[in-house]
N, C-alpha and C positions, 0 to 999 in steps of 0.2 A: 518240735524240731523245725528249723527253718526250711522252707521249700528249697529243693536242689535246683529247680528250674522255674522260670516264669514264662508264660505264653499269653500273648495278647490275641484276643479273638475279634474278628471284624464285627461291625454293627454296634448298636447301643443298647444298654440296659440301665435301668435306674432303680433306686432303692425301693420305690413304691411297688416294684414287681416282686419284692421279697415277702409280700403280705400273704400270698396264696400260691399253691402249686398243684400239680397232679401227677399221677403215675398211671400210665396206660399199660395193661398187660397184654402183650402180643402172644405169649406162649413160651414154654420151656423157661429159660432165664432171660428172655428178651422182653425188655420194657422200654417205654418212652417216658422219660422224666422231664417235666417242664416246670421250671422254677427259676425265679430271679432273672427272667429274660433269656435264659439259656434252655436249649433243648438237647437232651442227652439220650443216646441209644445204648442199651446194655446188651452184651453177649448176643450179637445178631444171628438168629437161626430162623431161616425162612423156608426150610424144607416142608414138604406136604406129607400127609398120611400116605404110607406105602413107600416113601423114600427111605434111604438108608444113610445114616451118619457114620463116618469113619472114625474109629477111636484109636487106630494104630495097630500095628502088628497083625494086620489082616482081620481085626475084629470090627464088626459093624453092628449097628442096632437100628431097628425099624421104627420110624416115626408113626405114632398112632393117631395124631391130631393134625389139624391144619393151623397155620398161624392166623391170628385175627385180622391181619392186614398183610398185603404184599409189600415188598421192599420199595416198589415204585410209589406206593401211596404214603410213605413216611413224610412227615413235615420236614422242612429244612433243618438240618442238624448242625449243632455247634461242635459236638465231639461224641466219641464212642468210648465206653469203659468196658474192657474185655478182661474177664477173669483168667482165661488161659486159652491155649490153642488146641481145642478139641472140636470134632465135627458137629457136635450138638450145641456149640457156642459160637463157632465161626465156620460157616459152611460155604460151599462153592457159589451159592446164590449171593451171599453177602460179598464175597470176594469179587464177583463179576460186576455187581451193580452198585456197590457203595463207591462214592467218589474217592479217588486216590489221594485227594488233598484233605480228606477228613482227618483231624487229629484223633488219635487212638491212644488211650492210656491203658497200659497193660503190663505184663511181666517183661523182664528183659529178654527172656527166651522168645516170647511171642513177638516182641518188637523187632527182633532180628529177622524172624520169619516174614513178618509183614513188610519190612523194608525191602527184602529180597523180591517180594511180590509187587513192589511199586508204591506201597503206602509210605510215602516219605515223611509223614508227620507222626508216625508211631513213636510213642514215648515209653520207654521201659523203666519200671521202678523196682528197686529192691525193697524188701520188707522194711517198713517205717520211713522210707523215702517219700517225699511229697513233691507235687507239682502245683504251682499256683497259676490259675487262669484268670484273666481279667477281661471283662466286657463292659465298657462304659463305666458306670459307678459300682458295678457288682464284681465281687471276687468269688472264686470257687477254688478251694484247696482240696486236692485229692491225695490221700495218703494210703500207701499200700499196707494192708493188714496181713498178719500171718495166715498162711494156708498150707494144708497138707492134704493131697488128694488120695492118699492110700497109706495103709500101714506097712511097716517093714520094708523089705526089699522091693515090693511092688511100686513104692513111691519113686524109685529111681527109674522105672520104666514108663512112667506117665509124665506128661509135661508139667512143669512148675505151675502152680496156681496161686492166686492172691485174692484176698478180700480187699475191699475198698472202703475208706471212710471219706465221705464227701461233706464238706463244710462250706456253707454259703454265708457271705456277709456283704456289707456295703463299705465303700471308702470311708475311712475315719473310724471304723469299728474294728476292734481287735477280736472281740468275742463273736463267734458265728451265730447267725440267726437260727440255723438248722443244721443238725448233724444227721446224716443218713449213712448207715452201715450196710454194705452188701457183702454177704458172707463169702461169695464165690463157692466153688465146689470143694469145700474143705470138710474134713472130719473134725470132730471136737477133740482137741489134744492140748497139751500143756501150754503151748505158746499163746493160745487164744486167751488164756487167763490174764495175760498182760493188757489186753484191750480195755477192760473196765478200770484197771488201775490208772491207765493213761487218759482214758476218756470216760469218766464216771457218768456223764450225761450223754445219752444217745436217744435222739427223738424218734427215729424211724429206722426199721431194719427190714431188709429184703433177705429172706432165708432160702438158700438153695437146698431143697430137700430131695425127696424121691427115693432115697435108699438105693442108689445106683450100685449094682454089683457087676464086677468084671472078674472073670475066672473064679466066681463064687465069693469074692472078697468085697466088702463094703468100701465104696470110694466116694460117696456123698452121704450127707446126714440122713438118717431115717427119722421116724417119728420120735423115738426116744431121745436121740441126740438133739433133735430140734427143740424139744422142751428143755433139755439141759442147757442149751446155749441161751435160751430165753431167760432162764434162771440166772445165768452167769452175766450176760450183757445187760439185761433189764431195760430194753428199749421201751419207750412209752407206747409205741405202736409197732406192730410187726405184720408183714405180709409174706406168706409163703409163696414161693415160685419154684420152678424146676421140679415138677411132679407130673405123673400120669401121661407124659408125652412120648416116652420111648419104652421099648420092651425091656431095656436094662434097668428101668425104674421099678423097684420091687416093693417099695413102701408107699402105698397110695395116700392121697390127701386125707381120705377118711380116717386112716390110722392116726394122723397128726391131729385132726380135729377132735378125735376121741381123747387122745392123750392130753391135749390142751384143756378140754372140758374137765378132765379128772384132776388136773394139776393145781387149779386154783391160783393162776398166775396174776401178777399185777399188770402185766402187759396186755394191752388191748390188741386183739388179733383180728385182722380183716382178711376175708377170703375173697379172692377175685377169680372169676371165670375168664377164659380167653375173651378179649374184647371189652372187659370191664375197666372202668377208670376209678381210681381212688383220689379224691380231692381233699386237700388239707389247707388249713390256715395257720399262719405263723405270726406271733406277736413281735413287736419291734425288739423286745428284750429276749426273744427266743420263745419256743412253744411252752 
């Protein structure tokens, strides 16, 4: 699908910067992705252990960990990708300290909320909509992937959520050098099955796990669903995030590690602790 919007980013980037990149794990679903001369922040959550994130309807959850870096120590950012408007993905620290001029790609619901808070460059996408960003010789296409945060009627009480497919390339190239899929806080459901039909090659995936439960109901993937989505999407490499950080996370990383070991998957899974960096290389024709 052709991008519905195009956004030019300041600064320069060249095709040589598509040869290698990195993902720094801050904690929860917060990462810093550096690739192609662009620096992206995902789901900014900078609360500390003992702080409480607000999930709506008077429900809060206590953070059990600290972020690997403070928001003030972040490198200069080109944009932010936000899966949805929840307190463990966008908190009051991010709201107070991120620049109001930062482009933010998110759901239409979250974009409206952010615009009201003064973030004038928030871009809202509906499922399968795309935004094309350009910086020098490099382009980045972000496409909203299906997401459902809860089963049944509870889904109407939680904010809309999206996954994101990020594709990087250079001017003159139609095929992307790298495809990165970020699941967002989704459960595994029938609409996810359309992703591998449209995008049979996914190089790297960031999996929002944790087995979050609200009012006793599962609202993010647990270990079992994490393995199921790996079997479905079949990324070459996967990195689990969004685990062990909050009291509402009921499926620890150890459960997922065990399930992966027993599953015999083709996907290579890398496990990051807070503050770890995953570095990757990309061939000119793709990984």
